[in-house]
DOTIZA-309918 format. One record per residue (C-alpha): residue number from 1; residue in one letter; x, y, z. Coordinates in steps of 0.02 Angstrom, whole numbers, plus 50000, padded with zeros to 5 digits. Example, Ala and Ser with C-alpha at 12.3 -4.5 7.8 and 13.67 -1.06 7.14 Angstrom:
// DOTIZA-309918
1,A,50615,49775,50390;
2,S,50684,49947,50357;
//
This chain:
// DOTIZA-309918
1,M,55684,52876,46885;
2,V,55584,53033,46912;
3,I,55556,53150,46769;
4,N,55576,53334,46825;
5,A,55441,53438,46737;
6,S,55565,53587,46727;
7,T,55700,53490,46636;
8,P,55706,53528,46452;
9,K,55632,53384,46347;
10,A,55695,53322,46177;
11,K,55580,53369,46039;
12,G,55640,53247,45912;
13,L,55783,53158,45831;
14,A,55898,53282,45736;
15,A,55992,53148,45636;
16,S,56068,52977,45646;
17,Y,56247,52959,45583;
18,Y,56372,52822,45547;
19,F,56560,52841,45534;
20,A,56647,52825,45361;
21,K,56834,52799,45331;
22,D,56813,52834,45144;
23,L,56678,52974,45140;
24,D,56675,52982,44950;
25,R,56641,52793,44930;
26,A,56513,52791,45070;
27,T,56422,52947,44995;
28,A,56414,52860,44830;
29,F,56344,52697,44914;
30,Y,56206,52792,45002;
31,K,56160,52903,44851;
32,E,56123,52738,44762;
33,L,56034,52660,44913;
34,F,55922,52808,44938;
35,G,55906,52864,44755;
36,F,55946,53050,44786;
37,E,56091,53171,44822;
38,P,56140,53225,44996;
39,S,56040,53378,45057;
40,M,56197,53437,45144;
41,A,56380,53399,45115;
42,V,56545,53464,45178;
43,P,56685,53389,45071;
44,G,56799,53276,45170;
45,M,56690,53283,45328;
46,V,56505,53243,45312;
47,S,56361,53198,45197;
48,E,56179,53205,45255;
49,W,56011,53154,45175;
50,T,55847,53221,45235;
51,F,55700,53114,45183;
52,P,55531,53177,45132;
53,T,55461,53127,45304;
54,G,55587,53244,45391;
55,E,55713,53120,45465;
56,S,55902,53141,45421;
57,F,56037,53016,45405;
58,G,56220,53058,45383;
59,I,56393,52989,45370;
60,Y,56539,53071,45453;
61,K,56727,53053,45427;
62,P,56809,53062,45598;
63,H,56971,53170,45607;
64,D,57057,53038,45703;
65,E,57058,52869,45607;
66,G,57080,52784,45778;
67,S,56906,52837,45829;
68,F,56825,52746,45683;
69,K,56692,52615,45740;
70,T,56564,52523,45641;
71,S,56382,52550,45686;
72,H,56221,52461,45669;
73,G,56035,52476,45715;
74,L,55968,52592,45576;
75,I,55817,52540,45479;
76,F,55779,52615,45302;
77,E,55597,52611,45240;
78,F,55559,52549,45064;
79,D,55395,52526,44975;
80,D,55446,52347,44925;
81,V,55586,52265,45021;
82,A,55599,52124,44900;
83,A,55625,52241,44752;
84,A,55750,52343,44856;
85,V,55848,52186,44901;
86,A,55852,52127,44719;
87,G,55904,52296,44653;
88,H,56038,52323,44779;
89,K,56101,52146,44771;
90,A,56125,52173,44585;
91,R,56239,52321,44617;
92,G,56345,52221,44746;
93,V,56275,52270,44912;
94,E,56322,52139,45045;
95,F,56171,52057,45128;
96,E,56166,51932,45268;
97,E,56102,51762,45217;
98,D,56108,51810,45032;
99,G,55973,51939,45055;
100,K,55850,51827,45145;
101,I,55692,51928,45190;
102,E,55630,51901,45366;
103,E,55444,51916,45407;
104,T,55378,51976,45573;
105,P,55198,52006,45622;
106,A,55227,52197,45579;
107,C,55353,52197,45437;
108,F,55476,52124,45313;
109,M,55666,52151,45341;
110,A,55829,52109,45257;
111,F,55999,52140,45340;
112,A,56147,52225,45245;
113,K,56311,52309,45261;
114,D,56377,52470,45180;
115,T,56549,52492,45106;
116,E,56623,52547,45280;
117,G,56555,52386,45372;
118,N,56405,52476,45450;
119,E,56256,52366,45468;
120,F,56080,52425,45418;
121,I,55908,52352,45383;
122,L,55797,52373,45230;
123,H,55622,52370,45286;
124,T,55434,52369,45233;
125,R,55291,52385,45354;
126,K,55144,52267,45329;
127,G,54969,52344,45290;
//
């Protein structure tokens, strides 16, 4: 693929979103997971959190229930993934393999699901 120098380039990722069937329930879930209120909310439609590092994550209630799909692939950074897993397990968050923390050469990860069935990862970088 040839990149055309005159084609406008993306300058960043505006936000990552998951769908929610029950926006209020999902908003409460992520308020607890992140430890702060949404930075933007439209009742019945969307809640979005902007992190101190500038990235944004949101949940969106589709107008057509038939368009709802679960998502996966987002990784949320924590200072201590073991403490995050323990704290969120205590409040009933569903984790794969009972919250087993996987170690890679670069990080520690635990795999979880939100109240809507969307999958995400709690993560801590090494070093």
